[in-house]
C-alpha positions in Angstrom: 15.7 -9.6 -32.9 15.5 -6.2 -31.5 13.1 -6.6 -28.8 15.5 -7.9 -26.3 18.1 -5.4 -26.9 15.2 -2.6 -26.4 14.6 -4.8 -23.3 17.9 -4.4 -22.1 17.9 -1.0 -22.5 14.4 -0.2 -20.7 16.1 -2.2 -17.9 19.5 -0.3 -18.0 17.4 3.3 -17.4 15.2 1.4 -14.9 18.6 1.0 -12.7 19.6 4.0 -14.0 16.9 6.3 -12.9 16.8 4.4 -9.7 20.2 5.3 -9.2 19.7 9.0 -9.5 17.2 8.7 -6.8 19.6 7.5 -4.2 22.5 9.9 -5.6 20.1 12.6 -4.7 19.0 10.8 -1.5 15.0 11.4 -2.7 13.1 10.4 -0.7 8.9 9.4 -0.9 6.8 12.5 -2.5 10.2 14.4 -3.7 9.7 15.1 -7.5 12.1 13.6 -10.0 13.1 15.8 -13.5 10.4 15.8 -16.1 10.7 12.9 -18.7 12.4 15.4 -21.7 14.6 16.4 -18.7 15.5 12.6 -17.9 15.9 11.7 -21.7 18.3 14.4 -22.0 20.0 13.5 -19.3 20.3 9.9 -20.4 20.7 10.6 -24.2 17.6 8.2 -24.9 14.2 9.2 -27.0 11.2 10.2 -24.7 9.1 7.4 -25.7 12.3 5.1 -24.2 12.8 6.6 -20.9 8.3 6.5 -20.7 8.9 2.9 -21.2 11.3 2.7 -18.1 9.5 4.9 -16.0 6.4 2.5 -16.4 8.8 -0.1 -15.3 9.7 1.6 -12.2 6.0 2.4 -11.7 4.4 -0.9 -12.2 7.5 -2.2 -9.3 6.2 0.5 -7.2 9.5 3.3 -7.4 7.7 6.3 -8.8 4.3 7.6 -9.6 3.7 9.3 -12.4 0.9 12.0 -12.1 -0.5 13.1 -15.4 -0.4 16.6 -15.9 2.0 17.3 -12.2 5.0 15.0 -12.7 6.9 12.1 -11.6 7.6 11.7 -7.8 9.1 8.8 -5.9 7.1 6.3 -4.0 9.6 3.8 -2.7 13.1 3.2 -3.6 12.7 -0.2 -2.4 11.1 -2.0 -5.6 8.0 -4.9 -5.2 8.9 -7.8 -5.8 5.7 -8.3 -7.0 3.6 -6.4 -9.6 -0.4 -6.2 -8.7 -2.6 -5.5 -12.5 -3.7 -2.1 -12.7 -6.3 -3.1 -15.2 -8.3 -5.5 -13.1 -12.0 -4.8 -13.0 -14.5 -4.5 -10.0 -15.1 -8.1 -8.8 -18.0 -9.8 -7.0 -19.1 -9.9 -3.5 -17.7 -12.9 -3.4 -14.3 -11.6 -3.8 -14.4 -8.8 -1.5 -15.3 -11.8 1.1 -12.2 -13.5 -0.1 -10.1 -10.3 0.3 -10.8 -10.6 3.6 -10.0 -14.0 4.3 -6.6 -13.0 2.5 -5.7 -10.4 4.9 -7.1 -12.6 8.1 -4.3 -14.9 6.9 -1.7 -12.7 6.7 -2.5 -9.5 8.8 -2.7 -11.2 12.5 1.0 -12.7 12.5 2.6 -9.7 10.6 0.9 -7.7 13.9 2.6 -9.9 16.1 5.8 -9.8 14.3 5.5 -5.9 14.2 5.0 -5.8 18.2 8.6 -7.8 18.4 10.3 -5.9 15.5 8.9 -2.3 15.4 11.3 0.6 16.0 10.8 3.5 17.7 10.8 5.7 13.7 8.1 2.5 13.0 5.8 3.3 16.5 6.1 7.0 15.4 5.1 6.2 11.6 2.0 4.2 13.0 0.8 7.3 15.6 1.5 9.6 13.0 -1.4 7.8 10.9 -4.1 7.4 13.4 -3.8 11.4 13.6 -4.2 11.9 10.3 -7.1 9.3 10.7 -8.9 11.1 13.3 -9.3 14.4 12.0 -11.2 12.3 8.5 -13.7 10.5 10.2 -16.4 12.7 9.5 -14.7 13.3 5.8 -14.6 12.3 2.7 -14.4 7.8 2.8 -12.4 8.7 -0.6 -9.5 10.7 1.7 -9.9 8.5 4.6 -9.5 4.7 2.8 -5.6 5.6 1.8 -5.3 6.6 5.4 -6.6 3.2 6.7 -4.8 1.0 4.2 -1.4 3.1 5.2 -1.9 1.9 8.8 -2.1 -1.5 7.7 0.5 -1.0 5.2 2.7 0.4 7.7 2.4 -2.5 10.5 3.5 -5.0 7.6 6.3 -3.1 6.8 7.1 -3.0 11.0 7.5 -6.5 10.9 10.3 -6.8 9.5 9.4 -9.1 6.8 9.8 -7.0 3.3 7.8 -10.0 1.1 4.9 -10.4 3.9 4.3 -6.8 3.7 4.6 -6.8 -0.2 2.0 -9.6 0.0 -0.1 -7.4 1.9 0.4 -4.0 0.0 -0.3 -5.9 -3.3 -3.2 -7.0 -2.1 -4.4 -3.8 -1.0 -3.5 -2.1 -4.2 -4.8 -4.5 -6.1 -8.3 -4.3 -4.7 -8.6 -0.5 -3.8 -12.1 -0.6 -5.2 -13.2 -3.7 -3.5 -11.2 -1.8 -0.1 -13.8 1.2 -0.2 -16.7 -1.6 -0.9 -15.8 -2.8 2.4 -15.5 0.7 4.2 -19.2 1.9 2.9 -20.7 -1.8 4.2 -19.1 -1.8 7.4 -20.3 2.2 7.7 -18.3 2.3 11.5 -15.6 4.5 10.8 -15.2 5.4 14.2 -15.5 1.8 15.7 -12.9 1.0 13.0 -10.7 3.7 14.1 -10.8 2.7 17.6 -9.9 -0.7 17.0 -6.8 0.8 14.9 -5.9 2.5 18.4 -6.1 -0.7 20.6 -4.2 -2.5 17.9 -1.2 0.3 18.1 -1.3 0.1 21.8 -0.4 -3.5 21.7 2.5 -2.6 19.5 3.7 -0.2 21.2 3.6 -1.9 24.3 5.6 -5.0 22.7 2.7 -7.4 23.3 2.5 -9.8 20.5 0.1 -12.2 21.5 -2.2 -9.2 22.0 -1.4 -7.5 18.9 -2.5 -10.6 16.9 -5.6 -11.3 18.5 -7.1 -7.6 18.2 -6.1 -7.7 14.6 -8.0 -10.9 14.5 -11.1 -9.7 16.2 -10.9 -6.4 14.3 -10.8 -8.3 10.7 -13.1 -11.2 11.9 -15.7 -8.1 12.9 -15.6 -6.3 9.2 -15.9 -9.8 7.5 -19.3 -10.4 9.6 -20.4 -7.1 9.3 -19.4 -6.9 5.7 -21.5 -10.0 4.9 -24.5 -9.9 7.0 -24.6 -6.0 4.4 -24.4 -8.0 1.2 -27.1 -10.5 2.3 -29.3 -7.9 3.1 -29.1 -5.9 0.0 -29.2 -9.3 -2.1 -32.8 -9.9 -0.7 
């Protein structure tokens, strides 16, 4: 009998924290008060506010960083929740992931070429600049920037549901994406493909943008599949 009450309280607290974020006009990367401070502000126990924050973390609103704090991630709650406990999957799943991206991303790229705002274009250009400076660095730093480029294109498409489908794939299969980057092992070529895709979006050429994204993912998939065959021999 108490479970629904607790569930309702958690939901209400999640809404209250979200309202606080909006009222203070906090942006992605901004830090929230500590759990203790939030618990005091909402007159609840710390474990209760922690549960509400975990709910917001699962839907992509906040990022709880142990030893650092609670940060705004995205004020738009995700429509889909990824499973954070999934383990490393086999090579077939890596290829399936690329197949899924091949279905979703090219049409999104065409939509981005039609619908991207000036802010979207500026954001994509900024991400490309970051990637260029990381080409000779650690993949652990380059990978999230590359994935942010793909996510930014999806967001620029204007279709929130499809964009979140892609973002869910990227988040769910983070380790598989790193494996793809390692197997592809062509960071400069990857970057140049991104530049060409960006150019088509910036120039408002949907068909060209879609073709370039299709060719990009197909190339990555072909190389990854070949490398996996070599490793299996």
